[in-house]
BALOBA-1460 file (C-alpha; in Angstrom, 3 decimals):
// residues 325
<rec num="1" residu="x" x="0.951" y="324.126" z="177.508"/>
<rec num="2" residu="x" x="3.454" y="321.285" z="177.619"/>
<rec num="3" residu="x" x="1.225" y="319.210" z="175.318"/>
<rec num="4" residu="x" x="1.019" y="322.042" z="172.835"/>
<rec num="5" residu="x" x="4.770" y="322.343" z="172.847"/>
<rec num="6" residu="x" x="5.202" y="318.622" z="172.418"/>
<rec num="7" residu="x" x="2.988" y="318.644" z="169.332"/>
<rec num="8" residu="x" x="4.526" y="321.848" z="168.006"/>
<rec num="9" residu="x" x="8.138" y="320.727" z="168.076"/>
<rec num="10" residu="x" x="7.708" y="317.781" z="165.662"/>
<rec num="11" residu="x" x="5.801" y="320.008" z="163.241"/>
<rec num="12" residu="x" x="8.572" y="322.592" z="163.309"/>
<rec num="13" residu="x" x="11.189" y="319.906" z="162.756"/>
<rec num="14" residu="x" x="9.304" y="318.474" z="159.784"/>
<rec num="15" residu="x" x="8.921" y="321.951" z="158.259"/>
<rec num="16" residu="x" x="12.587" y="322.704" z="158.822"/>
<rec num="17" residu="x" x="13.659" y="319.471" z="157.156"/>
<rec num="18" residu="x" x="11.363" y="320.190" z="154.205"/>
<rec num="19" residu="x" x="12.761" y="323.695" z="153.822"/>
<rec num="20" residu="x" x="16.307" y="322.370" z="153.967"/>
<rec num="21" residu="x" x="15.562" y="319.789" z="151.321"/>
<rec num="22" residu="x" x="13.934" y="322.361" z="149.064"/>
<rec num="23" residu="x" x="16.767" y="324.775" z="149.750"/>
<rec num="24" residu="x" x="19.400" y="322.169" z="148.909"/>
<rec num="25" residu="x" x="17.577" y="321.259" z="145.703"/>
<rec num="26" residu="x" x="17.328" y="324.942" z="144.784"/>
<rec num="27" residu="x" x="21.020" y="325.515" z="145.504"/>
<rec num="28" residu="x" x="21.997" y="322.480" z="143.479"/>
<rec num="29" residu="x" x="19.913" y="323.746" z="140.590"/>
<rec num="30" residu="x" x="21.505" y="327.205" z="140.795"/>
<rec num="31" residu="x" x="24.981" y="325.694" z="140.993"/>
<rec num="32" residu="x" x="24.301" y="323.473" z="138.014"/>
<rec num="33" residu="x" x="23.340" y="326.505" z="135.943"/>
<rec num="34" residu="x" x="26.129" y="328.750" z="137.194"/>
<rec num="35" residu="x" x="28.973" y="329.633" z="134.785"/>
<rec num="36" residu="x" x="32.458" y="328.271" z="135.370"/>
<rec num="37" residu="x" x="34.004" y="331.769" z="135.336"/>
<rec num="38" residu="x" x="33.163" y="334.995" z="137.164"/>
<rec num="39" residu="x" x="33.010" y="337.232" z="134.088"/>
<rec num="40" residu="x" x="31.610" y="336.890" z="130.604"/>
<rec num="41" residu="x" x="33.437" y="337.390" z="127.290"/>
<rec num="42" residu="x" x="31.241" y="338.457" z="124.406"/>
<rec num="43" residu="x" x="32.317" y="338.107" z="120.799"/>
<rec num="44" residu="x" x="32.431" y="341.428" z="118.966"/>
<rec num="45" residu="x" x="29.951" y="341.693" z="116.114"/>
<rec num="46" residu="x" x="31.492" y="341.868" z="112.653"/>
<rec num="47" residu="x" x="29.985" y="344.712" z="110.591"/>
<rec num="48" residu="x" x="28.566" y="344.053" z="107.138"/>
<rec num="49" residu="x" x="31.068" y="346.406" z="105.552"/>
<rec num="50" residu="x" x="33.993" y="348.633" z="106.488"/>
<rec num="51" residu="x" x="35.842" y="351.486" z="104.823"/>
<rec num="52" residu="x" x="39.548" y="352.287" z="104.695"/>
<rec num="53" residu="x" x="41.203" y="355.126" z="102.784"/>
<rec num="54" residu="x" x="37.977" y="355.710" z="100.867"/>
<rec num="55" residu="x" x="37.745" y="352.086" z="99.724"/>
<rec num="56" residu="x" x="34.791" y="349.987" z="100.890"/>
<rec num="57" residu="x" x="35.076" y="346.323" z="101.755"/>
<rec num="58" residu="x" x="32.028" y="344.082" z="102.234"/>
<rec num="59" residu="x" x="32.712" y="341.390" z="104.840"/>
<rec num="60" residu="x" x="30.138" y="338.811" z="103.762"/>
<rec num="61" residu="x" x="32.565" y="336.320" z="102.203"/>
<rec num="62" residu="x" x="33.652" y="333.687" z="104.744"/>
<rec num="63" residu="x" x="37.396" y="334.459" z="104.708"/>
<rec num="64" residu="x" x="37.001" y="338.230" z="104.861"/>
<rec num="65" residu="x" x="34.469" y="337.909" z="107.682"/>
<rec num="66" residu="x" x="36.664" y="335.551" z="109.707"/>
<rec num="67" residu="x" x="39.888" y="337.477" z="109.169"/>
<rec num="68" residu="x" x="38.251" y="340.640" z="110.437"/>
<rec num="69" residu="x" x="36.609" y="338.767" z="113.314"/>
<rec num="70" residu="x" x="39.975" y="337.493" z="114.521"/>
<rec num="71" residu="x" x="41.554" y="340.947" z="114.624"/>
<rec num="72" residu="x" x="38.694" y="342.946" z="116.151"/>
<rec num="73" residu="x" x="38.324" y="340.417" z="118.968"/>
<rec num="74" residu="x" x="42.068" y="340.278" z="119.442"/>
<rec num="75" residu="x" x="42.414" y="344.040" z="119.901"/>
<rec num="76" residu="x" x="39.278" y="344.190" z="122.062"/>
<rec num="77" residu="x" x="40.527" y="341.665" z="124.587"/>
<rec num="78" residu="x" x="44.220" y="342.606" z="124.599"/>
<rec num="79" residu="x" x="43.201" y="345.198" z="127.142"/>
<rec num="80" residu="x" x="46.478" y="346.689" z="128.363"/>
<rec num="81" residu="x" x="48.093" y="346.721" z="124.903"/>
<rec num="82" residu="x" x="45.146" y="348.417" z="123.227"/>
<rec num="83" residu="x" x="44.809" y="350.962" z="126.038"/>
<rec num="84" residu="x" x="48.459" y="351.862" z="125.521"/>
<rec num="85" residu="x" x="47.912" y="352.390" z="121.782"/>
<rec num="86" residu="x" x="45.158" y="354.932" z="122.410"/>
<rec num="87" residu="x" x="47.227" y="356.740" z="125.034"/>
<rec num="88" residu="x" x="50.230" y="356.992" z="122.705"/>
<rec num="89" residu="x" x="48.093" y="358.094" z="119.763"/>
<rec num="90" residu="x" x="47.263" y="361.309" z="121.623"/>
<rec num="91" residu="x" x="50.960" y="362.229" z="121.406"/>
<rec num="92" residu="x" x="51.826" y="360.965" z="117.938"/>
<rec num="93" residu="x" x="48.742" y="361.380" z="115.750"/>
<rec num="94" residu="x" x="49.014" y="365.212" z="115.885"/>
<rec num="95" residu="x" x="52.474" y="364.824" z="114.318"/>
<rec num="96" residu="x" x="51.615" y="362.118" z="111.796"/>
<rec num="97" residu="x" x="48.285" y="363.381" z="110.432"/>
<rec num="98" residu="x" x="49.491" y="366.748" z="109.001"/>
<rec num="99" residu="x" x="52.393" y="365.025" z="107.216"/>
<rec num="100" residu="x" x="50.053" y="362.475" z="105.620"/>
<rec num="101" residu="x" x="47.741" y="365.289" z="104.530"/>
<rec num="102" residu="x" x="50.558" y="367.403" z="103.075"/>
<rec num="103" residu="x" x="51.689" y="364.419" z="101.005"/>
<rec num="104" residu="x" x="48.226" y="363.485" z="99.751"/>
<rec num="105" residu="x" x="48.133" y="360.166" z="101.620"/>
<rec num="106" residu="x" x="44.795" y="359.139" z="103.202"/>
<rec num="107" residu="x" x="44.706" y="359.859" z="106.920"/>
<rec num="108" residu="x" x="43.699" y="356.256" z="107.630"/>
<rec num="109" residu="x" x="47.310" y="355.232" z="107.035"/>
<rec num="110" residu="x" x="48.150" y="356.488" z="110.515"/>
<rec num="111" residu="x" x="46.768" y="353.107" z="111.576"/>
<rec num="112" residu="x" x="49.532" y="351.428" z="109.596"/>
<rec num="113" residu="x" x="52.010" y="352.999" z="112.012"/>
<rec num="114" residu="x" x="49.904" y="351.678" z="114.899"/>
<rec num="115" residu="x" x="50.166" y="348.062" z="113.790"/>
<rec num="116" residu="x" x="53.749" y="348.361" z="112.521"/>
<rec num="117" residu="x" x="55.314" y="349.626" z="115.737"/>
<rec num="118" residu="x" x="52.535" y="349.965" z="118.337"/>
<rec num="119" residu="x" x="53.363" y="353.681" z="118.080"/>
<rec num="120" residu="x" x="56.746" y="353.052" z="119.684"/>
<rec num="121" residu="x" x="59.255" y="355.229" z="117.827"/>
<rec num="122" residu="x" x="62.108" y="353.169" z="119.292"/>
<rec num="123" residu="x" x="60.725" y="349.802" z="118.169"/>
<rec num="124" residu="x" x="63.088" y="347.337" z="116.489"/>
<rec num="125" residu="x" x="61.880" y="344.113" z="114.874"/>
<rec num="126" residu="x" x="63.758" y="340.789" z="115.011"/>
<rec num="127" residu="x" x="64.880" y="341.328" z="111.397"/>
<rec num="128" residu="x" x="66.171" y="344.863" z="112.009"/>
<rec num="129" residu="x" x="63.260" y="347.045" z="110.886"/>
<rec num="130" residu="x" x="63.194" y="350.133" z="113.085"/>
<rec num="131" residu="x" x="61.177" y="353.150" z="114.090"/>
<rec num="132" residu="x" x="57.535" y="354.109" z="113.923"/>
<rec num="133" residu="x" x="57.199" y="352.908" z="110.309"/>
<rec num="134" residu="x" x="59.623" y="349.989" z="110.587"/>
<rec num="135" residu="x" x="61.984" y="350.707" z="107.712"/>
<rec num="136" residu="x" x="64.760" y="348.223" z="107.007"/>
<rec num="137" residu="x" x="68.308" y="349.660" z="107.058"/>
<rec num="138" residu="x" x="68.920" y="348.889" z="103.380"/>
<rec num="139" residu="x" x="65.543" y="350.254" z="102.253"/>
<rec num="140" residu="x" x="65.513" y="353.483" z="104.254"/>
<rec num="141" residu="x" x="68.153" y="355.453" z="102.262"/>
<rec num="142" residu="x" x="66.098" y="354.970" z="99.091"/>
<rec num="143" residu="x" x="63.347" y="357.005" z="100.726"/>
<rec num="144" residu="x" x="65.576" y="359.816" z="101.956"/>
<rec num="145" residu="x" x="66.546" y="358.531" z="105.395"/>
<rec num="146" residu="x" x="70.126" y="358.659" z="106.613"/>
<rec num="147" residu="x" x="71.326" y="355.475" z="108.303"/>
<rec num="148" residu="x" x="74.805" y="355.493" z="109.850"/>
<rec num="149" residu="x" x="76.560" y="354.675" z="113.108"/>
<rec num="150" residu="x" x="75.766" y="358.139" z="114.484"/>
<rec num="151" residu="x" x="72.502" y="359.023" z="112.762"/>
<rec num="152" residu="x" x="69.554" y="356.763" z="111.970"/>
<rec num="153" residu="x" x="66.586" y="358.760" z="110.765"/>
<rec num="154" residu="x" x="64.309" y="355.725" z="110.832"/>
<rec num="155" residu="x" x="63.837" y="356.730" z="114.477"/>
<rec num="156" residu="x" x="62.782" y="360.278" z="113.598"/>
<rec num="157" residu="x" x="59.000" y="360.513" z="113.739"/>
<rec num="158" residu="x" x="58.717" y="363.347" z="111.233"/>
<rec num="159" residu="x" x="61.301" y="362.121" z="108.736"/>
<rec num="160" residu="x" x="60.237" y="358.493" z="108.838"/>
<rec num="161" residu="x" x="56.633" y="359.577" z="108.240"/>
<rec num="162" residu="x" x="57.779" y="361.594" z="105.231"/>
<rec num="163" residu="x" x="59.628" y="358.516" z="103.970"/>
<rec num="164" residu="x" x="56.562" y="356.319" z="104.495"/>
<rec num="165" residu="x" x="54.517" y="358.766" z="102.441"/>
<rec num="166" residu="x" x="56.988" y="358.446" z="99.575"/>
<rec num="167" residu="x" x="56.633" y="354.679" z="99.650"/>
<rec num="168" residu="x" x="52.848" y="354.731" z="99.893"/>
<rec num="169" residu="x" x="52.452" y="357.183" z="96.988"/>
<rec num="170" residu="x" x="54.902" y="355.220" z="94.850"/>
<rec num="171" residu="x" x="53.024" y="351.994" z="95.546"/>
<rec num="172" residu="x" x="49.665" y="353.601" z="94.803"/>
<rec num="173" residu="x" x="50.955" y="354.806" z="91.429"/>
<rec num="174" residu="x" x="51.784" y="351.165" z="90.712"/>
<rec num="175" residu="x" x="48.674" y="349.405" z="92.036"/>
<rec num="176" residu="x" x="45.899" y="351.973" z="91.996"/>
<rec num="177" residu="x" x="44.315" y="350.647" z="95.211"/>
<rec num="178" residu="x" x="45.201" y="351.456" z="98.796"/>
<rec num="179" residu="x" x="44.490" y="347.862" z="99.774"/>
<rec num="180" residu="x" x="47.372" y="346.588" z="97.648"/>
<rec num="181" residu="x" x="49.524" y="349.472" z="98.888"/>
<rec num="182" residu="x" x="48.962" y="348.415" z="102.500"/>
<rec num="183" residu="x" x="49.734" y="344.761" z="101.790"/>
<rec num="184" residu="x" x="52.857" y="345.676" z="99.837"/>
<rec num="185" residu="x" x="54.117" y="347.676" z="102.816"/>
<rec num="186" residu="x" x="54.280" y="344.420" z="104.721"/>
<rec num="187" residu="x" x="55.217" y="341.921" z="102.027"/>
<rec num="188" residu="x" x="57.047" y="344.133" z="99.550"/>
<rec num="189" residu="x" x="55.941" y="345.232" z="96.105"/>
<rec num="190" residu="x" x="57.852" y="342.428" z="94.428"/>
<rec num="191" residu="x" x="55.976" y="339.772" z="96.396"/>
<rec num="192" residu="x" x="52.526" y="341.294" z="95.844"/>
<rec num="193" residu="x" x="53.094" y="341.898" z="92.134"/>
<rec num="194" residu="x" x="54.567" y="338.432" z="91.647"/>
<rec num="195" residu="x" x="51.756" y="336.655" z="93.493"/>
<rec num="196" residu="x" x="49.047" y="338.581" z="91.655"/>
<rec num="197" residu="x" x="50.540" y="337.228" z="88.434"/>
<rec num="198" residu="x" x="51.285" y="333.675" z="89.619"/>
<rec num="199" residu="x" x="47.914" y="333.196" z="91.303"/>
<rec num="200" residu="x" x="46.086" y="334.877" z="88.419"/>
<rec num="201" residu="x" x="44.289" y="337.202" z="90.833"/>
<rec num="202" residu="x" x="43.078" y="340.748" z="90.367"/>
<rec num="203" residu="x" x="42.516" y="341.649" z="94.031"/>
<rec num="204" residu="x" x="45.399" y="341.407" z="96.507"/>
<rec num="205" residu="x" x="42.943" y="340.311" z="99.232"/>
<rec num="206" residu="x" x="42.357" y="337.126" z="97.213"/>
<rec num="207" residu="x" x="45.998" y="336.083" z="97.413"/>
<rec num="208" residu="x" x="47.318" y="333.130" z="99.380"/>
<rec num="209" residu="x" x="50.099" y="334.720" z="101.449"/>
<rec num="210" residu="x" x="51.974" y="334.095" z="104.684"/>
<rec num="211" residu="x" x="49.883" y="334.539" z="107.823"/>
<rec num="212" residu="x" x="51.428" y="337.878" z="108.804"/>
<rec num="213" residu="x" x="50.553" y="339.495" z="105.477"/>
<rec num="214" residu="x" x="47.124" y="337.837" z="105.330"/>
<rec num="215" residu="x" x="46.267" y="339.409" z="108.693"/>
<rec num="216" residu="x" x="47.943" y="342.755" z="108.033"/>
<rec num="217" residu="x" x="45.202" y="344.706" z="106.290"/>
<rec num="218" residu="x" x="42.514" y="343.414" z="108.633"/>
<rec num="219" residu="x" x="44.507" y="344.496" z="111.659"/>
<rec num="220" residu="x" x="44.378" y="348.048" z="110.302"/>
<rec num="221" residu="x" x="40.649" y="347.790" z="109.631"/>
<rec num="222" residu="x" x="40.009" y="346.525" z="113.140"/>
<rec num="223" residu="x" x="42.147" y="349.037" z="114.996"/>
<rec num="224" residu="x" x="40.524" y="351.833" z="113.008"/>
<rec num="225" residu="x" x="37.044" y="350.746" z="114.118"/>
<rec num="226" residu="x" x="38.167" y="350.488" z="117.725"/>
<rec num="227" residu="x" x="39.907" y="353.881" z="117.694"/>
<rec num="228" residu="x" x="36.803" y="355.547" z="116.290"/>
<rec num="229" residu="x" x="34.753" y="354.503" z="119.321"/>
<rec num="230" residu="x" x="36.790" y="352.920" z="122.129"/>
<rec num="231" residu="x" x="33.979" y="353.010" z="124.684"/>
<rec num="232" residu="x" x="31.856" y="350.666" z="122.539"/>
<rec num="233" residu="x" x="34.587" y="348.080" z="123.011"/>
<rec num="234" residu="x" x="34.854" y="348.625" z="126.746"/>
<rec num="235" residu="x" x="37.811" y="351.037" z="126.803"/>
<rec num="236" residu="x" x="37.014" y="353.884" z="129.162"/>
<rec num="237" residu="x" x="39.572" y="356.672" z="129.306"/>
<rec num="238" residu="x" x="39.478" y="360.197" z="130.664"/>
<rec num="239" residu="x" x="41.513" y="363.194" z="129.586"/>
<rec num="240" residu="x" x="44.163" y="362.617" z="132.256"/>
<rec num="241" residu="x" x="44.730" y="359.033" z="131.065"/>
<rec num="242" residu="x" x="46.087" y="360.105" z="127.667"/>
<rec num="243" residu="x" x="49.771" y="360.816" z="127.071"/>
<rec num="244" residu="x" x="50.288" y="364.535" z="126.703"/>
<rec num="245" residu="x" x="51.603" y="365.940" z="123.421"/>
<rec num="246" residu="x" x="55.095" y="367.361" z="123.841"/>
<rec num="247" residu="x" x="56.267" y="370.851" z="122.957"/>
<rec num="248" residu="x" x="59.761" y="371.560" z="121.680"/>
<rec num="249" residu="x" x="62.169" y="374.234" z="120.663"/>
<rec num="250" residu="x" x="64.173" y="373.354" z="117.569"/>
<rec num="251" residu="x" x="67.947" y="373.600" z="117.743"/>
<rec num="252" residu="x" x="69.611" y="373.745" z="114.325"/>
<rec num="253" residu="x" x="73.111" y="372.325" z="114.729"/>
<rec num="254" residu="x" x="75.771" y="373.197" z="112.160"/>
<rec num="255" residu="x" x="78.852" y="372.112" z="114.090"/>
<rec num="256" residu="x" x="79.868" y="368.760" z="115.531"/>
<rec num="257" residu="x" x="78.825" y="367.932" z="119.076"/>
<rec num="258" residu="x" x="81.608" y="365.935" z="120.759"/>
<rec num="259" residu="x" x="79.530" y="365.035" z="123.831"/>
<rec num="260" residu="x" x="75.739" y="364.896" z="123.645"/>
<rec num="261" residu="x" x="75.447" y="364.570" z="127.439"/>
<rec num="262" residu="x" x="77.134" y="367.950" z="127.878"/>
<rec num="263" residu="x" x="74.979" y="369.391" z="125.088"/>
<rec num="264" residu="x" x="71.819" y="368.148" z="126.829"/>
<rec num="265" residu="x" x="72.899" y="369.552" z="130.193"/>
<rec num="266" residu="x" x="73.544" y="372.940" z="128.607"/>
<rec num="267" residu="x" x="69.988" y="372.880" z="127.243"/>
<rec num="268" residu="x" x="68.512" y="372.138" z="130.672"/>
<rec num="269" residu="x" x="67.521" y="368.524" z="130.014"/>
<rec num="270" residu="x" x="69.000" y="365.118" z="130.764"/>
<rec num="271" residu="x" x="70.881" y="362.987" z="128.274"/>
<rec num="272" residu="x" x="68.050" y="360.441" z="128.537"/>
<rec num="273" residu="x" x="65.464" y="363.078" z="127.608"/>
<rec num="274" residu="x" x="67.569" y="364.224" z="124.672"/>
<rec num="275" residu="x" x="67.810" y="360.657" z="123.380"/>
<rec num="276" residu="x" x="64.134" y="359.893" z="124.023"/>
<rec num="277" residu="x" x="62.926" y="362.728" z="121.802"/>
<rec num="278" residu="x" x="65.783" y="362.448" z="119.304"/>
<rec num="279" residu="x" x="66.202" y="358.685" z="119.071"/>
<rec num="280" residu="x" x="67.768" y="359.106" z="115.656"/>
<rec num="281" residu="x" x="70.954" y="360.139" z="117.525"/>
<rec num="282" residu="x" x="72.611" y="356.724" z="117.794"/>
<rec num="283" residu="x" x="75.941" y="357.638" z="119.375"/>
<rec num="284" residu="x" x="77.176" y="359.822" z="122.229"/>
<rec num="285" residu="x" x="78.400" y="362.371" z="119.716"/>
<rec num="286" residu="x" x="77.220" y="363.966" z="116.471"/>
<rec num="287" residu="x" x="79.754" y="364.599" z="113.723"/>
<rec num="288" residu="x" x="79.170" y="367.167" z="111.011"/>
<rec num="289" residu="x" x="81.743" y="367.259" z="108.264"/>
<rec num="290" residu="x" x="82.068" y="368.114" z="104.612"/>
<rec num="291" residu="x" x="81.118" y="364.529" z="103.767"/>
<rec num="292" residu="x" x="77.989" y="364.572" z="105.916"/>
<rec num="293" residu="x" x="75.001" y="366.884" z="106.028"/>
<rec num="294" residu="x" x="75.606" y="370.540" z="106.786"/>
<rec num="295" residu="x" x="73.095" y="370.643" z="109.641"/>
<rec num="296" residu="x" x="70.707" y="368.656" z="111.836"/>
<rec num="297" residu="x" x="67.663" y="369.783" z="113.775"/>
<rec num="298" residu="x" x="67.476" y="368.585" z="117.373"/>
<rec num="299" residu="x" x="64.273" y="368.788" z="119.392"/>
<rec num="300" residu="x" x="64.584" y="370.217" z="122.903"/>
<rec num="301" residu="x" x="61.480" y="369.566" z="125.036"/>
<rec num="302" residu="x" x="60.215" y="372.559" z="126.991"/>
<rec num="303" residu="x" x="60.416" y="372.290" z="130.771"/>
<rec num="304" residu="x" x="56.663" y="372.707" z="131.103"/>
<rec num="305" residu="x" x="55.875" y="369.832" z="128.753"/>
<rec num="306" residu="x" x="58.092" y="367.429" z="130.701"/>
<rec num="307" residu="x" x="55.700" y="367.231" z="133.648"/>
<rec num="308" residu="x" x="52.151" y="366.156" z="134.384"/>
<rec num="309" residu="x" x="50.920" y="368.815" z="136.782"/>
<rec num="310" residu="x" x="48.277" y="368.055" z="139.379"/>
<rec num="311" residu="x" x="45.003" y="369.471" z="138.111"/>
<rec num="312" residu="x" x="46.577" y="370.277" z="134.767"/>
<rec num="313" residu="x" x="44.833" y="369.706" z="131.461"/>
<rec num="314" residu="x" x="45.981" y="367.286" z="128.784"/>
<rec num="315" residu="x" x="45.211" y="368.367" z="125.253"/>
<rec num="316" residu="x" x="42.923" y="365.743" z="123.729"/>
<rec num="317" residu="x" x="43.512" y="365.061" z="120.044"/>
<rec num="318" residu="x" x="40.277" y="363.123" z="119.469"/>
<rec num="319" residu="x" x="37.353" y="363.624" z="121.849"/>
<rec num="320" residu="x" x="35.845" y="360.266" z="120.849"/>
<rec num="321" residu="x" x="38.662" y="358.577" z="122.784"/>
<rec num="322" residu="x" x="37.511" y="359.779" z="126.169"/>
<rec num="323" residu="x" x="34.462" y="359.649" z="128.392"/>
<rec num="324" residu="x" x="33.378" y="362.360" z="130.807"/>
<rec num="325" residu="x" x="35.598" y="362.717" z="133.905"/>
């Protein structure tokens, strides 16, 4: 028995060493082929063509293809920012879409508001553009918006959308294409018209412009594609993830309000809630005089709409945004 064991031990040792060598070689091979990161990032495929506001754009030309590629991949991998856009859209698209329709503006222009302000009705740019549609203080009055120390209707969702429609329709009457309209919203009609002439171009997408304007239209195209099918781009949301649409009673005010905090308290809401849903109120008071407008409409959120209730349902504006719970 001892002899058998004596012969057996060397054999086992040799086999063990061989296995270890093979194992080490195998591990080294696996390690050499292993990626340097723990997750993969796949480039989003660029479609052959896209459509915006009823106008088709083929993306086969190198610059069109690459400009779209940059934006669709940017929105796809800016995870938290893009998630927030979809969540906010559930609250604001139900307000924006009917106004666009009533004014004869293609519904796709709701995506212009997305890229202008990230659907933040309190957004202010470094140059002073404000609100959902980012009107400049000097431009806004020309489109029916009041801008003063107490009232700035650029922050009103409904009124600023109405003003945007006026601009978009005016620009379309001038250019005849929604592509040029969109670019002019960013660069200004003077710049687009002047560059079309100076560069001897017929299509505004052929113009050599600053980077922001060059990217502008393609950002709308990309966010539209993503919004139409978020799950294809890896964004998985359920009903409860979306921001609930708010419900309001409308208070028509015909007399000055010396203290908006007191006014809010009398209506059963906080001053912060009053300002959040009526951001166009820019002071702590609201003055109505013979020189100003005769009345203003203030939105008072209902108590029920102020809370997310456990087990409660959130009204979903677009079912394509969500997956099954």
